[in-house]
N, C-alpha and C positions, 0 to 999 in steps of 0.2 A: 516222725510218726512210729508208734509202737504198737504192737499187737500183743494183748495180753492173754486173749484165749481165742481159739479158732476151732470150728466144728462143723461138719455137714452131715446131712441125712438125706437118703434118697426119696423120691417121690414115685408113686406107682405110675405106668403108663396111663395116659390119658386123663390125669389130673390137671396137668397144664397143657394146652393145646395153642401152638403158635404164639406163645406168651401170655395167653389169658387162661385165668382159673377157671377149671370147669367143675372142680369139687372142692369147694369152701372148707368144708368140714375136714378133708383130707390135709390140706394145707394147714389148717389150724392144729391138728395133732401132730402134723410134722414139726411146726414151729416150738410145740411143748417138747416134743422129744429132743429137738434140738438144743433147747434150754437146759434140758437135764443132762444131755451128754456134754455139752460144753461148758456146763456150770457158770453161766452168764449170771451176773448180778443186776446190771442195768436192765430196765423194762423199756428203754427208749429205743426205737427202730428207725434207721434210715432205709428206705425201700427204693427200688428202682423199677421202671416200666421201660419198656423198649418194643421194638419191631412193629413195623408198619403192617396192618393198618391201625394196630391199637394206639401208635403214637406217630403223629405226623409233624415234621418240622418244614416249615415253608419261609422263605425270606419275604420281607414286607417292608414298605416305606412309608413312614408315618410323619405329619407335621411335627417339628421339636416343640417340646415343651418341658417346663421344669416340675410340672406336678404329676406325680406317680399316678394319681388317680384319673387325671386327665389321659395320661398316656395309656393306661390300662384301657380306659374307653375306646379311644383311637384304635388300639390294637384289635379290640373286640370287634370293632367296624371293619378292620381291614381283614379279620378272619373270614368274614362273609363271602369277600370275594377270594380270597387266597386258598381255601380249603375245598377239597371235593366231596365234604361230608356235612351234613346239616349243624351248625355250631351249637345247637341246643343238645347235641348228643356228646358234646366234648367239654372237657376242662381246659380252658385256654390260658396261656401263659406266655411270656415273651423274655426274651434276652437283648439288650441293646448291643450290637457288635460294631456299630460306628456311626459317624455323622456324614451327610452329604447335602446335595442341594437339588432342588427341583426348578426347572426353568418353565414358568408359565407361559400359556398362549400369546400373553401381553408382553412377553420378554423379561417379565421381573422373575426376581430369582429368591427361592423361600428355603430356609434350612430344613432338612429333614433327619429323622433318625432311621438308620438302618436297622432292622430287628430281625432276629429268629424268632418266627410265630411257632409256638408248640401247642399241639392240640392233643390231650390224652382221652381216649374213649371212656365216658362215665362209667359204663357198666364194668370195664375192666379194672379202672381204679377203685370203684366201690368195693369190687369183690377182694381185691387185695387189702383195702383198710380192713373190710369186715373180718378177715382171715387173721389179721393181726390183732385186732382187739378183741375178738373171741378168745385169743391164746392169753389175754390178758396183759396185752402188751400196749404200747403206745407208739403210733408212727409220728415222727418229729419231722420227717422230711420224705417227699416222693420226688424223686429225680428222674429225668430221662436219660437213659443208658449213653445216649450220644454226648451229652453234656458232662456226665461223670467220667467218662473215658476221655474226653478232650482234658478236663483238667488234670488227668492223670499223666498225660504225655506231653503237656504244654512245655515241660522244662526240656524237652528233647526236640522240639519243634526245628524244621528245616529252615524258618526264617521267613522274609517277605516274598511275594510272588512265588511261592511254592506250595503245591498241595500235598499234604502229609493225610494217610488214610489209615483208619483203623479198622480191620475186619475182625469182629468179634463173633466167634464160632462156637455158638451155645448148642444145648442139647435139641432146642425146637426151632432155632433160625439162625441165620447169618446176617448180621448187620454190619454193612459198609458203610463207615462214617467217613466224611470229607471233613478236613480241617485246614483253614486258612487263616494266618495271622493270629493263631490261638483261639479261633471260635469255629463252631461247626457250620459248615457250608451246605452240608447236604447228608441225607441218610437213605439208604436202600436197604430194603429186607428182602432175603431171598429164603424163604422156608424149605425150598426143595432140596437143599443140600444141607440141612442141619445135620448135627452129630447123630441123632437118634435115627436117622435115615440110614446110616451104615449099619448100625446094630439091627435095624429091620432086615436090611439086606442079608447080613451074615446068618440071621434067625432063620431066615426063609431058604437061603442057598445051602445051609447045612443042616436044616431041620432039627436044630436045637433051642432050648429054652432062651428067653431074652437075656437071663442074667449070664448064661455061659457066653452068648454072643457078645455081650458087653466086656466080659472078661479076656474074649479072644482080642476085641478090638484094643483095649486097653493094655493088653499084655500082663494083666493080673492073674490068667487062667491058663494053665498049661494045656497045650494042644497036641494033636499028633502031627506027624509029618504032612499028612494029606490036608488035615485041617487048617494047618499053619498056611500051606501053600492056598488054599481056597479063600482064606481071609486076607491074604495080600493081594489076590486077584481082584476081589471086592474092593479093597482099600484103593488099589491103583485106578479102578474105574472112577471111584468117587473122588480121589485127589485131583485126578485130570479134568473131570467136570467141575469141581469146585474152583480150581486155579483158574481155569477159562473164564468162568463167570465173574470172578473177582477182577480179572485183568480187563475184562470188556468194561465193567462198571468204572473203573479207575481210568482206563483211557478214555472213554468217552466224556466223563467228568472233567479230566485235565483238558481235553480238546475244547470242550464248550466254554470252559473259563480262561482259555490262554495261559494256562499255567504248566510249569513243569512239576512232575511227581516228585517229590523228596524223598520220605520214608513212608514204608508200608509196615504198620505193625500188627501183627497177629496176636489175637487174644482168645480167651475162652478154652475150654477143654478140648475142642477140636483142633487149637492151634499147636498142641504138642505131639500130634500124631506123626508119625515118621514120615519125612520127606516132603511134607506140606511145603514148608517154607522154602526149601531149596528148590522146588519145582516152580513156586511163585516167583522166587529171584530170578530164575533162568529167563522167565518169559516176560516179566514186566517192562524190563528194557529201560533205555535212556537214563542210565545211572542210577536208578532207585535203588534205594537199600530195603531189603526186607528183613525182618527180625521177630521173634517171637516177645511179645510184652511179658516181662518177668516181675511180678508184683513185688517179690523179694528185695528187689534193688532199691525200693523206696522205703525200707525201714532200716532203722538204726540197729536195731537187734532181730533179724529174721527168724531165729531159730524154731519158735513156736509156729509160726506159719509154714515152715519148710517141713516140719513135723506133722501139722494137719494135711499138707498136700500129698504127702508121702503116703499117710495112712488112709485117706479117702479118693486119692485119686481124682480130686475135685481142683476145678481152676478157682480161686478166690479174687482174681482182679477185679471183676465188677464190684463185688461186696467190699473190697478196700477202697475202690474209687468212690463209692457211696459214703462210706464212713469219712472219707478225708473233706467233705464238704464244709 
């Protein structure tokens, strides 16, 4: 894979909340600014949606069929039982993860397809599509974050009967994604530990503008010795709470599936914050390995992406995963 251009532009607070666009016009303006800044020529856009409750992933078993039309109908019917929300409010998709058997009451055996059922909130997807199209762009794919990131780490999977985990730490949510045999097994979203919560805490604690707080958090803005000590205190509280929350989700998932945890990948901007990976590695236990997912390792020539990361202090992992579809 080769990255020819990379750029990022900021969004004002409140434009996106918990993964849902609240100000379509602001996102459209940001996309136009992004295209000017990055000097992109293609109008084709690969987009990603994620974060429960906007995207739900549930396992389902449906009768085997060779017809994609019939399979889609069977999945739509299964969704009415598997989802905790009305299906008419969702876009329904699916991914076949394997085959199995079902034993009927009369003892007969029928083949079934094991599927990952994906439901995306229509209002969230429609707002995303509108923002893209209003910017004069064409959305060619809309992927669930769990599937995009799973494709990204499959080459480094731990193998059969192991549970790999991706903890994507974004500005508005932390998505914890379980992967078994190269397929997403579950997704849990935790909004209370997202990266913007650190910025909010530093803003309140030091009584400084959000832009300064974000700079203190990422290390891009100089601070006094007292400010630095206060930021470290806030960061330590967040790190401890976040690590414990991720560890609990991973532990419960592994126990319920009778699997051993293999690798835990950290991605997103928050993954690069000091001590997070080391702290999680210390508490996850059972020989699991924790590492920060580095998108540049998937590139033959990563120079332009490295330059963009250094210039913007943004994480491009999810963008790169979506583009690799």
